[in-house]
N, C-alpha and C positions, 0 to 999 in steps of 0.2 A: 360488478366484476368480479369475478372468482379471486384475481391474484391483490385486490388492494390490501387486505389485512395481511397479507404475507409478506408485500415490498414494504409497508412501513415499519415489518419487524426486521427485514434481514439488508435492507439497504446499506446500513452501516460498513460491511463487511469487509471489501476489498480497501475502506480506507482505514479502518482500525487493525489492522494485522499488519504489526509492525515493519515484516520484511517480505511481504506478497502484494500480487495483483494490483499494483498499481496507487496511485495516493487519489483517486475518484472513482466512483462507478456511474452505472446510467440510470438508478432510482432517484426518486425526489420524496421527500418525507412529506410534503403537502404544510399548508401555511401553519405554524404555531405548533406544530407537532416535532418530537425529539426522540434523541437516542442516547444513553450512557452505557459506555462498554467498559469492563476490565478484563483485561487479556494478561494470560500467562503463556509464555514459549520457551523452546528450548530448540539451539542449532549445533547438530553435531558434525562439524568440520573436520574432513577426514584427510583431504590434501588440499595444498595451496596452488591455486594456479599464479604463477609468477611474473606473466608475460613472456613474448616468443623467446627471449633471450634464454631464460633458464627455465622454462617450461613447468611441468607440474613437480611440485616440491614433498616430500615426506615429513608435512607438518601439520599438525591439528590442534583444534582450539572446540571449546564447549563455549558454548554463551546462554545465558539465562535471562530470559527480560519479561518485566511486565510493562502494563499500559494503560493509562486510560486515556478513553476515546469519546468527544462528545459532539452532538450534529445536531442542527436545529433547522428547522423550514421557515425563513423567512417569510417568504412568500411560497405559493405553489410553484413557481419557477425558479426559486432561487435558493439554494442551501450554503450554509457555513459548518465548517467542521474545524474540530482543534484535538490533536495528537499530543501526549505527554509520554515517552517512554523513559522506564530504567533499566539500564543494562548491566551484567554481571559478565564480565570477561575476565577470567583467572583472577588478579589482583584488583583491576582496574572494576570500579563500580561508581555508577553514578548517573544522577539524570542527562540524557543525551539532549536532542536537539527537538524543539518544539515547532510543530506545523499547522500552519492555519490557511484554509482553500476556501475561498468562494467557487461556487458551481452555477451557472446560469443557461437555464432551458431555453435556448434561441429559438428553434422552431419543431412542430410534429406535422409528419405526413402522414396521413392513413390510407392502408393499403387493404386488398381483400382479405388478407390474413392476419393483420395486426398493425403495428404503426412503428415508423422511425421516428428516433427523436436526435435531433442535434443540440449540442450544449459547447460552451466552453467555460474553461477554469484558470482560474490564477491562484497562486499561492504562494506562501514565504515560508521557510524555516532558517533557524538560528539555534545554534549551541545554548542550553539554558546552564552551563556549567562551564569552570574551566577543566574538561576532563584530560587527563593525561593524554600526550601525544609521542610517538618515537618508537612502537615496537606493534608486533603483528596481534596483540591482545588489547589495541587501541578500539572504543566504541563507537568512533567516529573520526571524521577530519576536521570539526571545528569550523565548518564551512556554511556561510550565508548564503542562500539560495531563493532565489525567484523564479517560480516556476510556472511555465503557461503551457495549456493543455487544449486540444480541441477534442471531442469525443462523439463518436456515433453508437447509436445503440438502438437494435430492432426488437420488439415486443411480439409476440405471437399470441394469440389470442387463447392459446392451449397454454400459457405459462411458460414455454420454452423461450430464452433471450438470447441476443450474441450481442458484444461490446467490443467495439475497439478504440484504444485512445493511444494519441501520439501528442509530443509537443516539443518543446527546447527547454532545459534547466540552465539558467544563467547562474553561475556559481563566483563566489569571491575569490579573488587571485590569492595562493596560487593553484587552488581546485581546478582541474579543467571542468569545462560547460561540458556537458551530455544532453543526448536525444535520448528519451523512453520511448516503448512502445507497450502494451499491452493489448491481448485479445484473451477473452474469455466468453466460454458457453454455459448455459446451466439452464436451469427451470426454479422458478418462483411460485409456490402456492402457499394457502393459509396453513399448512399442515408442515410443509418441509420446503427447505430452501437446499440446493445442490449447486456446484460449480466445478468447472475444470479450467485452468487458465495457461497462457504462455506468457512471461514476462522478460522483456530486455531493455538492458541499457548499452550505448555506447558513448564514452566519453571521448574527446578530443584534445590527442595528445597526452601529456604527462608523463610522468616516469614511472618505472616499475620497480618492485622491489628487488634488491641486490644490484641495482644498476647504478648508472652513473649520473651526477656528479655527489659525492660522498663531503659530510654525511649527508644522509638521506632527509628530506622532509616529508614526512606522510601525508601532510595536506595536500601534497602536488601529485600524488599516486592517482593516474588514470583507472577507473574502476569500471569495467564492462562485466555484463553476467550474462547468460541464459539459465532461466528458470522455468521449471513445471510445477504444477501444484492443483489442488482443490481443496473446496470447502463444503462442509456440512454443518445447516443449522436446525435445528427444532425448537418451535416455541411451543410452550406450556400453557400460554396464555395471551390476552392481548398486549400484556406489559411484560413479559419475563419469558427468555429461551437462553440455551446455551449453544456454542458451535465447536466444532472440531475443524481442525486444518492440517495439511500436511504439504508440504515443497519439498523439491529438490533442486540444488543448483549444478548443474551439469558439464559447465562449460564458462571460462571466462577468462579475465584479467584482474592481478590483484585481487583475488577473491578467494574464499575456502569453497571446496567441493563440498556438498554433503548435504542432509535431509533437514529438515525443520519441522516444528510441530507445534501444534497451538491450540489451546482451549481457553474459552472464555464465557462472561454470563454478561447478559443484555438486557437493560430495561428501558423499555419505550414510554414516552408519557404524550400524551396530546390534550388539547384544550376542547371544550365543549364547542367551541365556535369554528373548529376544524372543518374544511369541506372533505366529506366521506365518499366523495365521488367515486 
């Protein structure tokens, strides 16, 4: 199958990019195959969406981040991944929230042009450090999150694919629970990977910036967003490649409008016993 070499290399991308593309993807590494990714990025916030009452505010913010991502195929149908980000936002610089996810392929249905794959995923994230809270340069909300998702992935035999995922994120009080949704379209081959995506989050309730009551608890902000973006990846061997990404937040609540840029290096490893079907 022409896709296999490329899929082993690129399937990390939606998980490792810190501010993009959902927490999981539709590809599996295969038993005993793994990936390690070192990523760097920059977000250039030009305006702030402060909710319906205050609308767009002329506030800006620049965020730099780095992250390390690791993923491993426990079996052909079960993957685990871990992400640890380090974020710099003005004077706030620290490790943010570690995220650990398991993803299981429940069923595969073949068609004349490809196959459907149905997966479910569960994850956990929590703050690694006691980073500062109380301003728009905060790097997070120090929320503990239990995330559950379902995923439908269609893979054409030509290399094109489409993936949709959604679920529910249970967050520790006072951070509001939320529903995520991501739709991604792209193509994977042995020489290139590229995708475009739409990413969405809706939070249930919560407070807004400059809202009441005062003083505000930034952990209680309800964060919504609409985001579009894309990724390009180029392997140089079976074990090494680089990626570049671009994203743009164009609407939301308690979030900065603006572009995000990312670059990273990828190292893939596999055991001699891995299935190379």
